[in-house]
C-alpha positions in Angstrom: -7.8 1.3 11.1 -8.1 -2.4 10.3 -5.4 -5.0 10.2 -3.4 -4.9 6.9 -4.3 -7.7 4.6 -1.7 -10.1 3.2 -2.1 -10.5 -0.6 -0.1 -12.7 -2.9 -0.2 -11.7 -6.6 0.9 -14.3 -9.1 2.0 -12.7 -12.3 2.6 -9.6 -10.3 5.3 -8.0 -12.4 3.2 -7.0 -15.4 -0.3 -6.2 -16.7 -3.3 -6.9 -14.5 -1.1 -8.5 -11.8 1.0 -5.4 -11.4 -2.1 -3.2 -11.3 -3.5 -5.4 -8.5 -0.2 -5.2 -6.6 -0.1 -1.4 -6.9 -3.6 -1.0 -5.7 -2.9 -3.3 -2.7 0.2 -1.3 -1.7 -1.7 2.0 -2.0 -4.4 0.8 0.4 -1.8 -0.5 2.9 -1.8 -4.2 2.2 1.3 -6.4 2.6 2.1 -7.9 -0.8 4.0 -10.9 -2.0 4.8 -10.8 -5.7 5.2 -14.0 -7.6 6.6 -14.4 -11.2 9.2 -16.3 -13.1 12.0 -13.6 -13.4 13.7 -12.8 -10.1 15.5 -9.7 -11.4 12.2 -8.2 -12.6 10.6 -9.1 -9.3 13.3 -7.2 -7.4 12.8 -4.1 -9.6 9.1 -4.1 -9.2 9.2 -4.7 -5.5 11.6 -1.7 -5.2 9.3 0.5 -7.3 6.4 -0.4 -5.1 8.3 0.6 -2.0 10.2 -2.5 -1.0 10.3 -3.8 2.5 9.2 -0.5 4.0 6.0 -0.8 2.1 5.5 -4.4 3.1 6.4 -5.8 -0.4 8.1 -9.2 -0.6 8.7 -11.4 -3.7 9.5 -15.0 -4.7 10.4 -16.4 -8.1 8.2 -19.3 -9.1 6.6 -20.9 -12.1 3.1 -22.0 -11.3 3.5 -25.4 -13.1 6.1 -26.3 -10.4 4.2 -27.4 -7.2 7.2 -27.1 -5.0 7.9 -23.6 -6.2 4.3 -22.6 -5.5 4.5 -24.2 -2.1 7.7 -22.2 -1.4 6.0 -18.9 -2.5 3.1 -19.4 -0.2 5.4 -20.3 2.7 7.5 -17.2 1.9 4.3 -15.1 2.1 3.4 -16.6 5.5 6.9 -16.2 6.8 7.1 -12.5 5.8 3.6 -11.4 6.6 2.4 -13.9 9.2 -0.8 -14.8 7.3 -2.3 -15.0 3.8 -5.7 -13.5 3.1 -5.9 -13.4 -0.6 -4.2 -14.9 -3.7 -4.8 -13.3 -7.1 -3.5 -15.2 -10.0 -3.1 -13.6 -13.5 -0.5 -16.1 -14.8 -1.1 -16.9 -18.4 0.6 -16.6 -21.8 -1.1 -16.2 -25.2 -0.6 -18.1 -28.4 -1.8 -17.2 -31.9 -2.1 -19.8 -34.7 -4.5 -22.2 -36.3 -5.1 -25.4 -34.4 -3.2 -27.4 -37.0 -0.2 -25.0 -36.8 0.3 -24.8 -33.0 2.9 -27.3 -31.8 1.8 -29.8 -29.2 4.5 -28.5 -26.8 2.9 -25.0 -27.0 -0.6 -26.4 -26.5 0.6 -28.4 -23.5 2.4 -25.4 -22.0 -0.8 -23.3 -22.2 -2.8 -26.0 -20.4 -0.1 -26.5 -17.8 -0.1 -22.8 -16.8 -3.9 -22.4 -16.9 -5.0 -25.7 -15.4 -2.1 -27.4 -13.6 -0.9 -24.0 -12.3 -4.3 -23.0 -11.0 -4.7 -26.4 -9.4 -1.3 -26.0 -7.7 -2.3 -22.6 -6.3 -5.6 -23.9 -5.0 -4.0 -27.0 -3.5 -1.5 -24.9 -1.5 -3.4 -21.6 -0.8 -6.8 -23.0 0.4 -5.3 -25.1 3.3 -3.3 -21.9 4.2 -6.5 -19.9 4.3 -8.2 -22.4 6.5 -5.2 -22.7 8.9 -5.2 -18.9 9.4 -9.0 -18.4 9.5 -10.2 -17.5 6.0 -9.1 -16.3 2.6 -9.9 -15.7 -1.0 -8.5 -17.1 -4.3 -9.2 -14.9 -7.3 -8.4 -16.4 -10.7 -8.3 -14.1 -13.7 -9.7 -16.1 -16.6 -10.9 -14.7 -19.9 -14.0 -14.0 -22.0 -12.4 -16.5 -24.4 -13.2 -19.3 -21.9 -16.8 -18.7 -23.0 -16.4 -18.4 -26.8 -14.2 -19.8 -29.5 -12.1 -17.6 -31.8 -10.2 -18.6 -35.0 -6.4 -18.5 -34.6 -6.7 -18.5 -30.8 -7.8 -22.1 -30.3 -4.9 -22.9 -28.0 -5.7 -20.0 -25.7 -9.5 -20.5 -25.8 -9.1 -24.2 -24.9 -6.7 -23.5 -22.0 -8.9 -20.8 -20.6 -12.1 -23.0 -21.0 -10.4 -25.8 -19.1 -9.3 -23.3 -16.4 -12.9 -22.0 -16.2 -14.3 -25.5 -15.7 -11.7 -26.2 -13.0 -12.4 -23.0 -11.1 -16.2 -23.5 -11.3 -15.7 -27.1 -10.0 -13.6 -25.6 -7.2 -16.3 -23.2 -6.3 -18.8 -26.0 -6.0 -16.4 -28.0 -3.8 -15.9 -25.1 -1.3 -19.4 -23.8 -1.4 -20.2 -25.0 2.1 -16.9 -23.8 3.6 -17.4 -20.3 5.0 -13.7 -19.9 5.4 -12.8 -20.0 1.7 -14.0 -17.8 -1.2 -13.1 -18.6 -4.8 -13.8 -16.0 -7.5 -13.4 -16.0 -11.3 -12.9 -12.8 -13.2 -13.4 -12.8 -17.0 -12.1 -9.8 -18.8 -12.3 -9.1 -22.5 -9.4 -7.4 -24.2 -7.2 -5.5 -21.6 -4.5 -2.9 -22.2 -1.5 -5.0 -21.1 1.7 -6.2 -22.9 0.3 -9.7 -23.3 -0.3 -9.1 -27.0 3.3 -8.0 -27.7 4.6 -10.9 -25.6 2.3 -13.5 -27.2 3.7 -16.6 -29.1 2.5 -16.7 -32.7 2.5 -19.5 -35.2 0.4 -17.3 -37.5 1.5 -15.1 -40.4 1.5 -12.0 -38.2 1.7 -10.9 -34.6 -1.5 -10.1 -32.7 -3.1 -7.0 -31.4 -5.7 -6.0 -28.7 -9.2 -6.2 -30.3 -11.5 -3.4 -29.3 -13.1 -2.5 -27.0 -10.1 -2.6 -24.7 -10.3 -1.9 -20.9 -7.6 -0.7 -18.6 -5.7 -3.1 -16.4 -6.5 -1.0 -13.4 -10.2 -1.5 -14.0 -9.8 -5.3 -14.0 -7.6 -5.0 -10.9 -10.3 -3.2 -9.0 -12.8 -5.9 -9.9 -10.3 -8.6 -8.7 -10.0 -6.9 -5.3 -13.8 -6.5 -5.1 -14.2 -10.2 -5.9 -11.8 -11.1 -3.1 -14.0 -9.3 -0.7 -17.2 -10.9 -1.9 -18.5 -7.7 -3.5 -19.1 -9.3 -6.9 -20.7 -12.5 -8.2 -18.5 -15.6 -8.0 -18.1 -15.3 -11.8 -17.8 -11.7 -13.1 -17.2 -10.4 -16.6 -15.2 -7.2 -17.2 -15.8 -5.6 -20.6 -18.7 -3.9 -22.4 -18.8 -6.3 -25.3 -18.6 -9.5 -23.3 -22.3 -10.2 -22.9 -22.9 -9.6 -26.6 -20.1 -11.9 -27.6 -21.3 -14.7 -25.4 -24.9 -14.3 -26.5 -24.0 -14.3 -30.2 -21.8 -17.4 -29.7 -24.5 -19.3 -27.9 -27.7 -18.2 -29.7 -26.6 -17.3 -33.2 -23.7 -19.6 -33.9 -24.2 -19.6 -37.7 -23.8 -15.8 -37.7 -21.0 -15.8 -35.1 -19.0 -18.3 -37.1 -19.5 -16.4 -40.3 -18.2 -13.2 -38.8 -15.5 -14.5 -36.5 -12.8 -15.2 -39.1 -13.0 -11.9 -41.0 -13.1 -10.0 -37.6 -10.0 -11.8 -36.4 -8.1 -11.0 -39.6 -9.2 -7.3 -39.3 -8.8 -6.5 -35.6 -6.6 -9.3 -34.1 -4.0 -10.6 -36.6 -3.0 -7.1 -37.7 0.5 -7.0 -36.1 3.8 -7.1 -37.9 4.2 -9.8 -40.5 6.2 -12.8 -39.2 8.6 -14.9 -41.4 9.0 -17.5 -38.7 7.2 -18.6 -35.5 7.5 -16.2 -32.5 7.9 -18.0 -29.1 7.0 -14.9 -27.1 7.1 -15.4 -23.3 5.5 -18.9 -23.4 8.6 -20.7 -22.2 10.8 -17.9 -20.9 9.8 -14.5 -19.4 10.5 -11.3 -21.3 11.0 -8.8 -18.5 12.0 -5.9 -20.8 8.5 -5.9 -22.3 6.6 -6.0 -19.0 4.6 -3.2 -17.4 1.0 -2.4 -16.5 0.0 -1.0 -19.9 0.8 -2.3 -23.4 0.0 1.1 -24.9 -3.4 0.1 -26.3 -6.3 2.5 -26.6 -9.9 1.7 -26.1 -10.3 1.1 -29.8 -7.3 -1.1 -30.2 -4.8 1.4 -31.4 -1.2 1.2 -30.3 0.4 4.3 -29.0 3.8 5.2 -30.3 6.7 6.6 -28.3 5.2 10.0 -28.5 1.9 8.8 -27.2 0.1 9.0 -30.6 -2.4 6.3 -31.2 -2.0 4.4 -34.5 -3.4 1.3 -35.9 -1.0 -1.6 -35.7 -0.7 -2.8 -39.3 0.9 -5.7 -41.0 4.2 -4.9 -42.7 4.4 -5.7 -46.4 
């Protein structure tokens, strides 16, 4: 049996991050969870087996360089080394570009770009100091295309995409470091319920929706070099990118009506909804958001229903 790997999962208390952490524990890795809410971190760590299962945690916001440094140092102290960092940290914002406040736009970019830069700046030297390591960044299909009412998110993920691709170029000749970028489409996580919205309604997961565990499996494969440096997850990703690039006139004509029909179909809002953009919402966290493959939301009885706007 090989030596257990040490994996730090940023955003490890919900969605894709929690799915990654669970997979790591199941295969015998030592895990360090990083998220903003310490109480939620403690509960998740306990659920995953706690110290007996090699699970540690540290509260940190990725926009805080000192906090990120502290999280990496904590992982090294607890587990002796750091082999992989998977970051899924990101919030979502709905609203037309002219409606989204500058503060919300800035926060999105801070998490996606500054946060990723902080993780790279701290993790990569740690990898080299202990031999080798992998940084896996979960981006988005929306880093490759533009979508009405999601401009803030698209812009933040596009900037993150450019940053990570540049980072890949910079470490290309360093055999000790691997950087991977995973680009999922819609994923069954609570991010849609937790999203900030400056639109007339809350958002929903647009079909086709993939499971968080599927994305988690790709993240771990990417960390081991078993995927391309940039890998898509989602059956519709390729079609969306091709349409955006090669038939922009048709894409632009269809994008608005599709967003109204399959994205902005949540409950009607009478005022802006801040979501978890500035503060975590641990009560809403979990691996699944209850979304089916076709974008329906399961109710408490497990029945799938369309999430519709309220009158």
